[in-house]
N, CA, C and O atoms as a GROMACS GRO file, in nm:
protein
  412
    1MET      N    1  -0.265  -0.256   1.031
    1MET     CA    2  -0.152  -0.178   0.989
    1MET      C    3  -0.138  -0.058   1.083
    1MET      O    4  -0.236   0.010   1.113
    2SER      N    5  -0.017  -0.035   1.129
    2SER     CA    6   0.009   0.070   1.226
    2SER      C    7   0.006   0.209   1.162
    2SER      O    8   0.072   0.234   1.062
    3GLN      N    9  -0.073   0.298   1.221
    3GLN     CA   10  -0.080   0.435   1.173
    3GLN      C   11   0.055   0.505   1.182
    3GLN      O   12   0.092   0.580   1.092
    4ARG      N   13   0.130   0.480   1.290
    4ARG     CA   14   0.262   0.541   1.307
    4ARG      C   15   0.358   0.495   1.196
    4ARG      O   16   0.436   0.575   1.145
    5ARG      N   17   0.352   0.367   1.159
    5ARG     CA   18   0.440   0.317   1.054
    5ARG      C   19   0.406   0.382   0.920
    5ARG      O   20   0.495   0.413   0.841
    6ILE      N   21   0.279   0.404   0.895
    6ILE     CA   22   0.237   0.471   0.772
    6ILE      C   23   0.287   0.616   0.772
    6ILE      O   24   0.334   0.665   0.669
    7GLU      N   25   0.278   0.683   0.886
    7GLU     CA   26   0.331   0.819   0.898
    7GLU      C   27   0.481   0.821   0.871
    7GLU      O   28   0.531   0.909   0.801
    8LEU      N   29   0.552   0.724   0.927
    8LEU     CA   30   0.696   0.714   0.904
    8LEU      C   31   0.724   0.697   0.755
    8LEU      O   32   0.812   0.765   0.700
    9GLY      N   33   0.652   0.610   0.689
    9GLY     CA   34   0.670   0.588   0.546
    9GLY      C   35   0.646   0.715   0.465
    9GLY      O   36   0.719   0.743   0.370
   10ASN      N   37   0.544   0.791   0.503
   10ASN     CA   38   0.515   0.916   0.433
   10ASN      C   39   0.626   1.019   0.452
   10ASN      O   40   0.661   1.090   0.358
   11LYS      N   41   0.680   1.027   0.572
   11LYS     CA   42   0.792   1.119   0.596
   11LYS      C   43   0.916   1.076   0.519
   11LYS      O   44   0.990   1.161   0.470
   12LEU      N   45   0.938   0.946   0.508
   12LEU     CA   46   1.052   0.897   0.430
   12LEU      C   47   1.036   0.932   0.282
   12LEU      O   48   1.133   0.964   0.214
   13LYS      N   49   0.913   0.927   0.233
   13LYS     CA   50   0.886   0.966   0.094
   13LYS      C   51   0.922   1.113   0.073
   13LYS      O   52   0.975   1.150  -0.032
   14GLU      N   53   0.892   1.197   0.173
   14GLU     CA   54   0.927   1.339   0.164
   14GLU      C   55   1.079   1.358   0.161
   14GLU      O   56   1.131   1.435   0.080
   15VAL      N   57   1.149   1.287   0.248
   15VAL     CA   58   1.296   1.296   0.252
   15VAL      C   59   1.354   1.250   0.120
   15VAL      O   60   1.445   1.314   0.066
   16LEU      N   61   1.302   1.141   0.068
   16LEU     CA   62   1.354   1.081  -0.055
   16LEU      C   63   1.317   1.162  -0.180
   16LEU      O   64   1.394   1.168  -0.276
   17GLY      N   65   1.200   1.222  -0.178
   17GLY     CA   66   1.155   1.298  -0.293
   17GLY      C   67   1.084   1.214  -0.398
   17GLY      O   68   1.061   1.261  -0.509
   18ASN      N   69   1.049   1.090  -0.363
   18ASN     CA   70   0.970   1.005  -0.452
   18ASN      C   71   0.895   0.902  -0.368
   18ASN      O   72   0.904   0.905  -0.245
   19ASN      N   73   0.821   0.813  -0.431
   19ASN     CA   74   0.740   0.714  -0.360
   19ASN      C   75   0.807   0.578  -0.344
   19ASN      O   76   0.741   0.482  -0.304
   20ASN      N   77   0.936   0.567  -0.375
   20ASN     CA   78   1.005   0.438  -0.370
   20ASN      C   79   1.047   0.404  -0.227
   20ASN      O   80   1.166   0.401  -0.194
   21THR      N   81   0.948   0.378  -0.142
   21THR     CA   82   0.976   0.335  -0.005
   21THR      C   83   0.921   0.194   0.013
   21THR      O   84   0.812   0.162  -0.036
   22TYR      N   85   0.996   0.112   0.083
   22TYR     CA   86   0.960  -0.029   0.098
   22TYR      C   87   0.971  -0.069   0.244
   22TYR      O   88   1.077  -0.056   0.305
   23PHE      N   89   0.860  -0.118   0.301
   23PHE     CA   90   0.860  -0.165   0.440
   23PHE      C   91   0.884  -0.315   0.441
   23PHE      O   92   0.804  -0.392   0.388
   24GLN      N   93   0.994  -0.356   0.501
   24GLN     CA   94   1.032  -0.496   0.514
   24GLN      C   95   1.006  -0.575   0.385
   24GLN      O   96   0.931  -0.672   0.386
   25PRO      N   97   1.068  -0.532   0.273
   25PRO     CA   98   1.039  -0.597   0.145
   25PRO      C   99   1.095  -0.739   0.139
   25PRO      O  100   1.197  -0.769   0.201
   26PRO      N  101   1.028  -0.828   0.066
   26PRO     CA  102   1.082  -0.962   0.048
   26PRO      C  103   1.208  -0.958  -0.038
   26PRO      O  104   1.229  -0.863  -0.113
   27GLU      N  105   1.291  -1.058  -0.026
   27GLU     CA  106   1.419  -1.066  -0.098
   27GLU      C  107   1.402  -1.058  -0.249
   27GLU      O  108   1.488  -1.003  -0.318
   28ASN      N  109   1.293  -1.112  -0.302
   28ASN     CA  110   1.278  -1.120  -0.447
   28ASN      C  111   1.213  -0.995  -0.509
   28ASN      O  112   1.191  -0.992  -0.630
   29LEU      N  113   1.184  -0.893  -0.429
   29LEU     CA  114   1.124  -0.770  -0.482
   29LEU      C  115   1.229  -0.686  -0.552
   29LEU      O  116   1.335  -0.660  -0.496
   30LYS      N  117   1.200  -0.643  -0.674
   30LYS     CA  118   1.290  -0.556  -0.749
   30LYS      C  119   1.258  -0.411  -0.713
   30LYS      O  120   1.151  -0.360  -0.747
   31MET      N  121   1.352  -0.346  -0.643
   31MET     CA  122   1.330  -0.208  -0.599
   31MET      C  123   1.376  -0.110  -0.706
   31MET      O  124   1.467  -0.140  -0.784
   32LYS      N  125   1.313   0.007  -0.708
   32LYS     CA  126   1.352   0.116  -0.798
   32LYS      C  127   1.437   0.214  -0.718
   32LYS      O  128   1.404   0.248  -0.604
   33TYR      N  129   1.548   0.260  -0.777
   33TYR     CA  130   1.641   0.347  -0.706
   33TYR      C  131   1.632   0.489  -0.758
   33TYR      O  132   1.605   0.510  -0.876
   34PRO      N  133   1.654   0.588  -0.672
   34PRO     CA  134   1.685   0.576  -0.530
   34PRO      C  135   1.561   0.533  -0.453
   34PRO      O  136   1.448   0.557  -0.495
   35CYS      N  137   1.586   0.468  -0.339
   35CYS     CA  138   1.474   0.420  -0.258
   35CYS      C  139   1.512   0.423  -0.110
   35CYS      O  140   1.627   0.440  -0.072
   36ALA      N  141   1.409   0.405  -0.029
   36ALA     CA  142   1.426   0.389   0.115
   36ALA      C  143   1.365   0.256   0.154
   36ALA      O  144   1.250   0.227   0.122
   37ARG      N  145   1.442   0.176   0.224
   37ARG     CA  146   1.395   0.047   0.276
   37ARG      C  147   1.396   0.060   0.428
   37ARG      O  148   1.495   0.104   0.486
   38TYR      N  149   1.286   0.022   0.492
   38TYR     CA  150   1.283   0.033   0.638
   38TYR      C  151   1.217  -0.089   0.700
   38TYR      O  152   1.131  -0.154   0.640
   39GLN      N  153   1.259  -0.117   0.823
   39GLN     CA  154   1.209  -0.234   0.893
   39GLN      C  155   1.217  -0.211   1.042
   39GLN      O  156   1.297  -0.131   1.090
   40VAL      N  157   1.132  -0.282   1.117
   40VAL     CA  158   1.136  -0.277   1.262
   40VAL      C  159   1.265  -0.344   1.307
   40VAL      O  160   1.299  -0.454   1.263
   41ASP      N  161   1.337  -0.276   1.395
   41ASP     CA  162   1.469  -0.324   1.438
   41ASP      C  163   1.475  -0.348   1.588
   41ASP      O  164   1.576  -0.398   1.638
   42GLY      N  165   1.370  -0.314   1.661
   42GLY     CA  166   1.369  -0.335   1.805
   42GLY      C  167   1.273  -0.239   1.873
   42GLY      O  168   1.196  -0.168   1.808
   43TYR      N  169   1.280  -0.239   2.005
   43TYR     CA  170   1.192  -0.154   2.085
   43TYR      C  171   1.271  -0.092   2.198
   43TYR      O  172   1.366  -0.152   2.249
   44ASN      N  173   1.232   0.028   2.237
   44ASN     CA  174   1.290   0.094   2.353
   44ASN      C  175   1.180   0.107   2.457
   44ASN      O  176   1.080   0.176   2.434
   45GLN      N  177   1.197   0.040   2.570
   45GLN     CA  178   1.095   0.044   2.675
   45GLN      C  179   1.142   0.135   2.788
   45GLN      O  180   1.258   0.132   2.829
   46ARG      N  181   1.049   0.215   2.837
   46ARG     CA  182   1.078   0.300   2.952
   46ARG      C  183   0.994   0.250   3.068
   46ARG      O  184   0.875   0.222   3.054
   47HIS      N  185   1.058   0.240   3.182
   47HIS     CA  186   0.994   0.183   3.300
   47HIS      C  187   0.978   0.287   3.410
   47HIS      O  188   1.059   0.379   3.423
   48ALA      N  189   0.872   0.271   3.489
   48ALA     CA  190   0.850   0.351   3.609
   48ALA      C  191   0.755   0.274   3.699
   48ALA      O  192   0.661   0.211   3.651
   49ASN      N  193   0.779   0.278   3.828
   49ASN     CA  194   0.693   0.209   3.925
   49ASN      C  195   0.675   0.061   3.889
   49ASN      O  196   0.563   0.009   3.894
   50ASP      N  197   0.783  -0.004   3.853
   50ASP     CA  198   0.782  -0.146   3.818
   50ASP      C  199   0.687  -0.180   3.703
   50ASP      O  200   0.628  -0.289   3.701
   51ASP      N  201   0.671  -0.089   3.609
   51ASP     CA  202   0.584  -0.113   3.495
   51ASP      C  203   0.641  -0.042   3.372
   51ASP      O  204   0.719   0.053   3.384
   52VAL      N  205   0.601  -0.089   3.256
   52VAL     CA  206   0.640  -0.024   3.131
   52VAL      C  207   0.539   0.087   3.106
   52VAL      O  208   0.419   0.062   3.101
   53TYR      N  209   0.588   0.211   3.089
   53TYR     CA  210   0.494   0.320   3.063
   53TYR      C  211   0.505   0.377   2.922
   53TYR      O  212   0.418   0.452   2.879
   54LYS      N  213   0.612   0.343   2.850
   54LYS     CA  214   0.623   0.390   2.713
   54LYS      C  215   0.709   0.292   2.633
   54LYS      O  216   0.812   0.245   2.681
   55VAL      N  217   0.665   0.262   2.511
   55VAL     CA  218   0.740   0.176   2.421
   55VAL      C  219   0.753   0.248   2.287
   55VAL      O  220   0.653   0.286   2.226
   56ASP      N  221   0.878   0.267   2.242
   56ASP     CA  222   0.903   0.328   2.112
   56ASP      C  223   0.962   0.222   2.019
   56ASP      O  224   1.052   0.148   2.058
   57LYS      N  225   0.911   0.216   1.897
   57LYS     CA  226   0.967   0.124   1.799
   57LYS      C  227   1.095   0.183   1.742
   57LYS      O  228   1.105   0.303   1.717
   58ARG      N  229   1.192   0.096   1.721
   58ARG     CA  230   1.317   0.135   1.657
   58ARG      C  231   1.315   0.078   1.516
   58ARG      O  232   1.290  -0.041   1.495
   59TYR      N  233   1.340   0.165   1.419
   59TYR     CA  234   1.343   0.125   1.278
   59TYR      C  235   1.484   0.140   1.223
   59TYR      O  236   1.555   0.235   1.258
   60MET      N  237   1.523   0.048   1.138
   60MET     CA  238   1.644   0.063   1.059
   60MET      C  239   1.598   0.111   0.922
   60MET      O  240   1.522   0.044   0.852
   61VAL      N  241   1.647   0.229   0.884
   61VAL     CA  242   1.611   0.292   0.757
   61VAL      C  243   1.736   0.294   0.670
   61VAL      O  244   1.840   0.346   0.712
   62THR      N  245   1.726   0.239   0.550
   62THR     CA  246   1.840   0.237   0.458
   62THR      C  247   1.800   0.306   0.328
   62THR      O  248   1.705   0.266   0.261
   63PHE      N  249   1.874   0.412   0.295
   63PHE     CA  250   1.857   0.477   0.166
   63PHE      C  251   1.954   0.412   0.069
   63PHE      O  252   2.072   0.398   0.100
   64ILE      N  253   1.906   0.372  -0.046
   64ILE     CA  254   1.988   0.305  -0.146
   64ILE      C  255   1.984   0.388  -0.273
   64ILE      O  256   1.877   0.422  -0.323
   65THR      N  257   2.102   0.420  -0.325
   65THR     CA  258   2.110   0.507  -0.442
   65THR      C  259   2.227   0.464  -0.531
   65THR      O  260   2.317   0.393  -0.488
   66THR      N  261   2.222   0.508  -0.654
   66THR     CA  262   2.329   0.476  -0.749
   66THR      C  263   2.442   0.579  -0.746
   66THR      O  264   2.546   0.558  -0.808
   67THR      N  265   2.420   0.691  -0.676
   67THR     CA  266   2.521   0.797  -0.671
   67THR      C  267   2.565   0.823  -0.527
   67THR      O  268   2.485   0.811  -0.434
   68PRO      N  269   2.693   0.858  -0.507
   68PRO     CA  270   2.742   0.879  -0.371
   68PRO      C  271   2.702   1.015  -0.312
   68PRO      O  272   2.707   1.031  -0.190
   69ASP      N  273   2.664   1.110  -0.394
   69ASP     CA  274   2.631   1.243  -0.345
   69ASP      C  275   2.481   1.256  -0.322
   69ASP      O  276   2.402   1.238  -0.415
   70ASN      N  277   2.443   1.288  -0.198
   70ASN     CA  278   2.302   1.307  -0.166
   70ASN      C  279   2.289   1.389  -0.038
   70ASN      O  280   2.388   1.415   0.030
   71ASP      N  281   2.168   1.428  -0.006
   71ASP     CA  282   2.141   1.509   0.113
   71ASP      C  283   2.058   1.432   0.216
   71ASP      O  284   1.992   1.495   0.299
   72TYR      N  285   2.060   1.300   0.213
   72TYR     CA  286   1.977   1.222   0.304
   72TYR      C  287   2.013   1.247   0.450
   72TYR      O  288   1.924   1.254   0.535
   73TYR      N  289   2.142   1.260   0.480
   73TYR     CA  290   2.184   1.278   0.619
   73TYR      C  291   2.118   1.402   0.678
   73TYR      O  292   2.053   1.395   0.783
   74GLU      N  293   2.135   1.515   0.612
   74GLU     CA  294   2.079   1.640   0.664
   74GLU      C  295   1.926   1.635   0.669
   74GLU      O  296   1.866   1.681   0.766
   75ALA      N  297   1.864   1.580   0.568
   75ALA     CA  298   1.718   1.571   0.565
   75ALA      C  299   1.666   1.482   0.677
   75ALA      O  300   1.564   1.515   0.739
   76MET      N  301   1.732   1.371   0.705
   76MET     CA  302   1.689   1.282   0.812
   76MET      C  303   1.702   1.350   0.948
   76MET      O  304   1.612   1.340   1.031
   77ILE      N  305   1.813   1.418   0.971
   77ILE     CA  306   1.835   1.484   1.099
   77ILE      C  307   1.731   1.595   1.120
   77ILE      O  308   1.685   1.616   1.232
   78ARG      N  309   1.696   1.666   1.015
   78ARG     CA  310   1.595   1.772   1.025
   78ARG      C  311   1.454   1.716   1.043
   78ARG      O  312   1.371   1.776   1.111
   79THR      N  313   1.426   1.603   0.983
   79THR     CA  314   1.291   1.546   0.984
   79THR      C  315   1.259   1.469   1.111
   79THR      O  316   1.147   1.476   1.162
   80PHE      N  317   1.357   1.394   1.162
   80PHE     CA  318   1.331   1.305   1.276
   80PHE      C  319   1.410   1.349   1.399
   80PHE      O  320   1.532   1.364   1.394
   81LYS      N  321   1.338   1.368   1.507
   81LYS     CA  322   1.399   1.412   1.633
   81LYS      C  323   1.492   1.305   1.690
   81LYS      O  324   1.596   1.337   1.747
   82HIS      N  325   1.453   1.180   1.676
   82HIS     CA  326   1.531   1.068   1.731
   82HIS      C  327   1.589   0.985   1.617
   82HIS      O  328   1.538   0.878   1.584
   83CYS      N  329   1.694   1.037   1.557
   83CYS     CA  330   1.756   0.975   1.440
   83CYS      C  331   1.907   0.975   1.457
   83CYS      O  332   1.966   1.070   1.507
   84ARG      N  333   1.969   0.864   1.413
   84ARG     CA  334   2.115   0.853   1.420
   84ARG      C  335   2.164   0.790   1.290
   84ARG      O  336   2.110   0.689   1.244
   85PHE      N  337   2.268   0.849   1.232
   85PHE     CA  338   2.333   0.789   1.117
   85PHE      C  339   2.425   0.679   1.168
   85PHE      O  340   2.508   0.704   1.255
   86ASP      N  341   2.411   0.559   1.114
   86ASP     CA  342   2.490   0.445   1.162
   86ASP      C  343   2.610   0.415   1.074
   86ASP      O  344   2.722   0.400   1.125
   87ARG      N  345   2.589   0.405   0.944
   87ARG     CA  346   2.700   0.366   0.857
   87ARG      C  347   2.662   0.384   0.711
   87ARG      O  348   2.545   0.402   0.676
   88MET      N  349   2.765   0.378   0.627
   88MET     CA  350   2.747   0.380   0.483
   88MET      C  351   2.828   0.263   0.428
   88MET      O  352   2.939   0.237   0.474
   89TYR      N  353   2.773   0.193   0.332
   89TYR     CA  354   2.849   0.086   0.267
   89TYR      C  355   2.806   0.076   0.121
   89TYR      O  356   2.700   0.125   0.082
   90ILE      N  357   2.890   0.011   0.042
   90ILE     CA  358   2.863  -0.010  -0.099
   90ILE      C  359   2.845  -0.160  -0.123
   90ILE      O  360   2.927  -0.240  -0.079
   91ALA      N  361   2.739  -0.197  -0.192
   91ALA     CA  362   2.713  -0.336  -0.228
   91ALA      C  363   2.646  -0.338  -0.365
   91ALA      O  364   2.553  -0.261  -0.390
   92ASP      N  365   2.693  -0.423  -0.453
   92ASP     CA  366   2.638  -0.436  -0.588
   92ASP      C  367   2.636  -0.301  -0.662
   92ASP      O  368   2.542  -0.271  -0.735
   93SER      N  369   2.740  -0.222  -0.642
   93SER     CA  370   2.755  -0.089  -0.704
   93SER      C  371   2.646   0.009  -0.662
   93SER      O  372   2.618   0.106  -0.733
   94LEU      N  373   2.584  -0.015  -0.546
   94LEU     CA  374   2.483   0.075  -0.491
   94LEU      C  375   2.532   0.128  -0.357
   94LEU      O  376   2.597   0.057  -0.280
   95TYR      N  377   2.501   0.254  -0.329
   95TYR     CA  378   2.541   0.318  -0.204
   95TYR      C  379   2.427   0.305  -0.104
   95TYR      O  380   2.313   0.341  -0.132
   96HIS      N  381   2.460   0.252   0.014
   96HIS     CA  382   2.362   0.228   0.120
   96HIS      C  383   2.394   0.319   0.239
   96HIS      O  384   2.505   0.316   0.292
   97TYR      N  385   2.297   0.400   0.281
   97TYR     CA  386   2.311   0.489   0.396
   97TYR      C  387   2.213   0.442   0.502
   97TYR      O  388   2.091   0.447   0.481
   98VAL      N  389   2.265   0.397   0.616
   98VAL     CA  390   2.182   0.333   0.717
   98VAL      C  391   2.162   0.425   0.838
   98VAL      O  392   2.258   0.480   0.893
   99PHE      N  393   2.036   0.442   0.877
   99PHE     CA  394   1.998   0.524   0.992
   99PHE      C  395   1.918   0.442   1.091
   99PHE      O  396   1.854   0.344   1.054
  100THR      N  397   1.923   0.482   1.217
  100THR     CA  398   1.835   0.428   1.320
  100THR      C  399   1.739   0.539   1.356
  100THR      O  400   1.780   0.652   1.385
  101VAL      N  401   1.608   0.508   1.354
  101VAL     CA  402   1.505   0.605   1.386
  101VAL      C  403   1.412   0.545   1.489
  101VAL      O  404   1.363   0.434   1.472
  102TYR      N  405   1.388   0.619   1.598
  102TYR     CA  406   1.283   0.582   1.694
  102TYR      C  407   1.160   0.661   1.656
  102TYR      O  408   1.162   0.784   1.652
  103TYR      N  409   1.051   0.588   1.629
  103TYR     CA  410   0.929   0.656   1.584
  103TYR      C  411   0.806   0.582   1.632
  103TYR      O  412   0.694   0.625   1.604
   0.00000   0.00000   0.00000
């Protein structure tokens, strides 16, 4: 288990204000709301001298809540140096706020 991923999960718990964080949960898992769901979404490789010298994991972080009013955007921007808000959508009467985080 990656120490960096565990650190990311702990920071997401702080942003969320509870322990309802789920790393790449299976489809049949019943989540408690509000929650944060996160998964590996890719890698950013930096090259120099014909070699890879740094690799950062890219995570897709989705906050899911029953209410449209929240402070996740501001908290995410303050907490993570490399964070971008991607989109918001509604599905099954739940509000989904999607971020990209390099961590």
